[in-house]
Structure formats: C-alpha cells, structure tokens
C-alpha positions as CSV (number, residue, x, y, z in Angstrom):
1,M,-16.2,-4.5,15.3
2,D,-14.2,-5.5,12.2
3,P,-10.9,-3.7,11.6
4,P,-10.8,-1.3,8.7
5,P,-10.0,-2.7,5.2
6,K,-6.4,-1.3,5.2
7,E,-5.7,-3.2,8.4
8,R,-7.3,-6.4,7.2
9,E,-5.4,-6.2,3.9
10,R,-2.1,-6.2,5.8
11,N,-3.0,-9.6,7.3
12,I,-4.2,-11.3,4.2
13,L,-2.0,-13.7,2.3
14,I,-3.3,-15.1,-0.9
15,V,-1.9,-18.5,-1.7
16,C,-2.8,-21.5,-3.9
17,E,-4.4,-24.5,-2.3
18,P,-1.2,-26.6,-2.0
19,C,0.6,-23.7,-0.3
20,H,-2.3,-23.2,2.0
21,R,-2.1,-26.8,3.1
22,L,1.7,-26.6,3.5
23,I,1.3,-23.5,5.8
24,H,-1.0,-25.4,8.1
25,A,1.1,-28.7,7.9
26,E,4.4,-27.0,8.5
27,P,3.8,-23.6,9.9
28,V,5.9,-20.8,8.3
29,P,7.4,-18.2,10.7
30,V,5.2,-15.1,10.9
31,R,8.1,-12.9,9.9
32,K,8.3,-14.7,6.6
33,L,4.6,-14.4,6.0
34,R,4.7,-10.7,6.8
35,A,7.7,-10.2,4.5
36,R,5.7,-11.9,1.7
37,I,2.7,-9.6,2.3
38,A,5.0,-6.5,2.4
39,S,6.5,-7.4,-0.9
40,R,3.1,-7.6,-2.6
41,P,2.8,-5.4,-5.8
42,F,0.7,-2.2,-5.5
43,G,-1.8,-3.5,-8.1
44,I,-2.5,-6.6,-6.0
45,R,-2.9,-4.5,-2.8
46,R,-5.3,-2.3,-4.6
47,E,-7.4,-5.3,-5.8
48,I,-7.5,-6.8,-2.3
49,L,-8.5,-3.5,-0.8
50,S,-11.3,-3.1,-3.4
51,A,-12.5,-6.6,-2.6
52,L,-12.6,-5.7,1.1
53,G,-14.7,-2.6,0.3
54,Y,-12.0,0.1,0.9
55,V,-12.9,3.4,-0.7
56,P,-9.9,5.9,-0.8
57,K,-10.6,9.4,0.6
58,S,-11.0,12.0,-2.1
59,I,-8.5,14.8,-2.0
60,T,-9.3,18.4,-3.0
61,P,-6.3,20.6,-3.6
62,P,-6.4,24.0,-2.0
63,D,-7.8,26.8,-4.2
64,D,-5.0,29.3,-3.2
65,Q,-2.1,27.1,-4.3
66,D,0.4,28.6,-6.6
67,F,1.1,25.6,-8.8
68,A,3.8,27.3,-10.8
69,R,5.8,28.0,-7.6
70,V,5.3,24.4,-6.4
71,Y,6.5,23.0,-9.7
72,D,9.5,25.4,-9.7
73,D,10.3,24.4,-6.1
74,T,10.3,20.7,-7.0
75,L,13.0,21.3,-9.6
76,K,15.4,22.9,-7.1
77,D,17.7,21.1,-4.7
78,F,18.2,22.3,-1.1
79,S,20.8,24.8,-2.1
80,G,18.3,26.6,-4.4
81,H,20.0,25.7,-7.6
82,Y,18.4,23.9,-10.5
83,R,19.6,20.4,-11.2
C-alpha cells in the first residue's frame, strides 16, 4: 500500500538534472536533503500535493459558534486587556 500523499510529499525533492546526478555521484547527507525539503515554500508544497492527488479535508464551522465573541477574544491578550 502506498503512503498517503502528505507522507510522500515529505520525501520528494525536486531538483534539476545536474543536481540529480550530483546527488547520486556524491551523496548528500540525509539531514541536508530533509532541511531543503522542510524549507520548501507553501506554494510549492501545495503544487506537489496536488500532483500526488491530495485532496484537503473540507471543514464546516459549527453552527452554534458566536463569531463576535471569538473575534473579540482574539484581540485580547492573556490578561484580558485589549492590545
């Protein structure tokens, strides 16, 4: 069974052909490869996930949420005072 798209995306490194050859000729430490993957911009991650067939879960907010209170709470700091 194939791993889910999000797990596969974490292991994909997109490189040009010369860099691909260099990685095989002189192996790059895994930590450096993983650091490069982790620093990937969000837009690139989204494109890779899309190519892998990832479909994000849809989120439905609860009907009973008091959005005015939630908004008000986000403007307060922990002491209850507005910033």
